[in-house]
N, C-alpha and C positions, 0 to 999 in steps of 0.2 A: 505493499500499500504504499501511496506518496506521503510524504516526500522521501526521495531518496538521495543522500549526496552521491553525486559520480566519482568512479576512481580516480585518481587524478596522475600526474606524470613528473617524475625530476629530471632537471633537465642536465643534458651532456654536450659537449662542444664536439663530440667524434662518434660517428656511427658504432654502436657495439657488435661487436661479430663472434657467432656463437650458433651450436648446431640447434639448438633447443628454439632460437627464437623466430617469433613474426616479424614482418613490417608491414606497415601501414602508413599512406600521407596522411598528412596532420590538417584537415580542414580549417578553416579560418572562418568560423561563424559561430552560433551561440551555441553552446554543449546544450544538450535536451534527451532529458529520458523520459521516456512516451511511456504512458500505462492506457493498456486499452482493457477495458471490460464489456464487450459486446457495443451498444451506444455509447458508453463511459468513455471519455477520452480526456485526458490531463497530460499537459507538456511541463515537465519538470525542471528548472534550471539550474545550474550549480550553485546560486545560493538559494534554493529551495524555493522562491517566486516564483508562480507558477505564469508559463509565455503563451497560456491556451488561447486567452481572447485577442492576443494582436496577431495567431496566426489562423486564420481560421480556413485557409486553405489547406495547411497540413492536416489540421484535425480532419477535414472532410477526407483527404489522402488516405491517412489511418484507420478510417473507417473502412474504406474502400479496398487496402490491401492488405494490412496487417493481422498476423492470427486475431481468433476472436477475442482470447484473452491471455494477453501477454505484457512484459516489461520490457522495453528495447532501448539502450543506450546507444547517441549519436550524436548528429548536429543538424543546425538547421543554417542552411545558407540560401545566399542569393548570387543564383547564377545572372550575368548580364553580359550576353555576347559570348567571348572568348576565355572567361575570368569570370570568378566571384567577386560581388560589390559590396563589401562589408560597409561603405557607409550607407546606400539603400540598406542593406538590414539595418542597421543604426535607426534609422528615419521610421521603421516599422514599430517600434515602442512610441506608441500615442495614445495620450489619453481618450481622447475622442473618438466615440464608435463610426461615426461616418468615417472619419480619417482610416482609421483601419481597416475597413470595409474598400474604398477605394484602393490605400496600398498593398491590399489582397490583389486586388486586378490588376495594379499598374506595373508590381516589384514583386510577384511572387515566388516566395520560398519554398525550397527543396528540403526534403531529410534525407542523410545520408548515415544509414546505419551501421555499427560497427562492433555491438557487444550485444548479447543477450541475456537477461537477466531472469526471466520467469516465462513459463512458456503451460497454459494449463493450467493445472495444479501444481506443476514441478516449480521450485524455486533453484535456479543454477548458481545461485552466489558461489558454493562451496567446488561447484564442477570446474576442473580444468579449462582453460581459457580454449584450447584446443579443439576439446569436444563442443564447448558453446559456441564456438565458430562454427562446428561444422551442423549444428542444426538450426544454427541461426539461417546457416546458409540452405537449408532443406526446408526452413519454415519459410523465407522470402524468398524464394526460388523465383517466385513469378509479377514480382515487383516490376512496374513501372515507373518513368517517370510522370510525379516529382519525386519519389521512393527509391533508393537507390542502395544498394548494401557496396561497403566500401572497398576497391581492390586491396590486395594482402599476396604477400609473397615472403618463402623464406630465405631467397635468396639476396645476400648481402651488397653482391654487384650492382642488381634491380635496384633494390631501395637506396645505394649511394646515386643512381641515375637519375631517378623519382626526386632525392633531395636537390640534386642540381638545377632540374628541368621543369617541376611542375610549378617550382615559385612563380614561373612566369602564367602561370593560371589562376593564380593567388591563394594557391596553399603556401603553407608556410612552416614545411618541415616535413619529418618522418617520427613518428614513434614505434618504440619494439617493444613488443609483449614477449614473454616466454609462455613455451605451451601448458607448462601445469600449473602458470599463473590463476588463483581463486579471483573472485570479483570483490574488491577491499573499498568499500565504500568511503569516501574522503581519505582514502591511504594513498601515498606516493610509492605505488607499484609498478610502473610501466617508465620508460625513459622516452623522453622527448630530445628531439634534435631539431633546433633551429639555427634560421641564418643568423648569424652574428657579424654586424656591422662598423664602422666608426664616422663622425662626421665634425667637423668643427660651425660651430652655431654663434648666432650675436645672441648675449642674452638680453633681451630688452625689459623684463618688469619680474617680478614673481609675486606668488601668493602666501598670506600666512597660511601656518598650520593650525587647524583646529584645536590643537591643544594649547597654545598659547601664542606669546610674541615671538616666534622661532618661525624660518622661513620654512614653508610647505613643499613650494616645487617653482623652479625657474622657467618664464616664459621664453621660448626659445625662436628664434627666427631666421631667412635665410634672404637674401639678395635673390631677386627673380632678373629677367634680361633688361625689364624696363628701369631696376633700378631701385624698386620697391622693398621694403623690409615686410615678407611675407611672414607671419602666424604660423610656425608648422607642427607648434607642440610644446611639453615639458619635457624637464627631466626631475627624478626626485629619488626617491629611496635613500634617502641620506640619514645617518643616524644620530640620533637626538642633539647630541654634545655636537655635530656638524653642523646641524641647524640653525643652532646658538651664535657658532663661531660666524656663519653666512651673514647673518644678522650685521653686524660688524664690518664685514668685506664688502658687502654691497652698500654702505651708509653713505660713501661718497660719491656714490651715482646717482644717490636718489634726491638731491637739490634741483631745484627749477627743471626736472627732467621732463615735465611733460611739454615745456615750451619747445616746440618745435617736433614733439617727438612723432617717427612711422606711424606711430597708434593714436595718435590724440583721439582721431574721431572715435576710438573705441572705446572711450572710456567707461562711457555708459550705454556700449552697446549691447543690444537684444539680437534676437535669432533673424537672421536674414528675412526678409518679406519682399514680397513681388514673385519676379518670375523664378526665384532661387527657390521659394518656398511653394510656388505653383508645379513645379517640374520634379520635385521629391529631393534636391538637389542644397539643402540647407545648410548654411554654412555656418559654424561655430566660431565666433569670437571671442575674446579675455571679455568675462563680465557676463557672457549669456549664462540662461538657467542651465542646470544640467537636466536633461532627459530620464536619467537614472535616478538622481536625487535632487528633488526641487528644491531640498533644503538647505543642498551644499552651499556652501558659500564660494562663488567665483569671481570676486572682486580679485582688485590685482592692483598689485604699486610697480608705477611707470621706472622707469631704471635710464640712464642717457645711455643710448646702445653702443658701448666703447667696449664692453667685456667680452672674449671670444670665449667657450667653452668647448673642449673635445668629449664627445657623450660615445657611448654605444647604442645601439639599434637594431633591429631586429631587421624590420620592412616598412616600407611605405605603402599608404592608403592615398591614392593620388598625389596629392602634393604637401600629405601631413604625415606626420609619423605615425604608423599605425598604432603601437604602443608607446610607455612613455619611455622617454629614454633615459639611460645611467650618467651619470658625473663621472668622467673619466679625471678631469683635471684642467685647469684654468690654461689658455693659450696666450700670453702675452706677445707671443712673436707674430702673431698673428693680427693683420688690419681687419676690423672689421667688415670691409668693404669686398674683402676678400672671399667672402664667406657666400658660396653663391650654390647654386643646385647642382652645378657643374660636377661637384667631385661626388656625389652620390651615385651609387652604382642603379640601374636599371635592368631587371630579371629580363631576357631573352621571352617575350611573348610564346606563349604554348597552349594549346585549344583544349577548354577545358573540358569536353566532350568526348576525348578520350580518356580523361582521368576518371568520366564519371561512369566509361563503359567499362571499366574494371582493368 
C-alpha cells in the first residue's frame, strides 16, 4: 500500500564491472512508484507526495496496460522530438485543474518501468532483482507507448556506450544493479554513474539560508553571444561553517550592487507572462515563486558581477544547469566577461526513440 519510498542509488565516478551486474539507462524525469488495484491508481513520488492529479494521461495508460493489481517502480518523463524535455515536465506540476488538463494534451508524459515491487497477491520486495526483472518483462510484455520497459544489459561495454551516447537523448547516465539485489525502500543499494563537468561562472547574487543569516546558495551567470549575463542556476551544498564564511567574503561586493546590475529588472521578478507562459515555456527568474514549494523564500541579494567561481555540474537543461552546481574554488585569475557558454560541453544528439525501443 502507498506510500512506498523508492530504492535509491549511491554515486560513482566510473562504471562498475562484475559478472553479476545489470545495467540500465538512467532516466531524467520524476521518479514514480505506480500502484494499481483495478480502477484505483496512485502515482507515488520520491518524497511520497502523490503525482496522480498532475498526470491524468499516465493514470489512463496504467489502467489500460499494466496488470490488474501491481506495484511498479519507474520514471515519468516527457519526450519532445528526439530527446527528453525536463523543463516541460516541471511545468506539469500546476495547481489549476484546467492547466493540468491542457498540459496533459500539449506535453503528454510517458512512464518508463524498471522494477516490479508487487504482482497480484505477491510482494516481491525480498525477491532478487534478476527474478523481479524477468517477472516484470513477462507482466508488461504487451505494453505500448506511452508505457515502456527500460532497456537493460549485462554487458559492461554496452553500458559504457549508453553512458557516452544516450545523454544526447536527454538521459543522464547509467544505473547498475546486482542480480541478487532485494528491493530496499529508501536505501542506497544501486549504483548510479552520471556525467561530471566543470565550468567557470560569474557570481551575481546569493540567497540567504533558511536557518539564518548565512549564505544558502550562489546565483550563477554566463555571458551569451549578445554580451548579456544569463542566470543559469545556483551553487550550494556548503558546510554550515563555510556558509558563514561566505557572508564575509561576499560583503565587499554588496555595496551599490544593484546600480547597473545586469539583473536589475529581476529584483522583483515573477514568472514570465505572455507568450512564454502560453506556449508552456515559462522562465524562472530569481525571486520567482517555486512551484514545488510556494513557501520557499527565493528572494535574492545582488552582488556586483565581479567574482568568478569554478563549479562542478552534470548536465544542462536548455541554457541552464539541470541540477544544483557544486562549488569547487574561486577563480581570481578569470575575468567575468570571459565566462561564456562556449566553455560548456554539448552532447551529440541521439534519437530518443532508439532508447525507448530498448
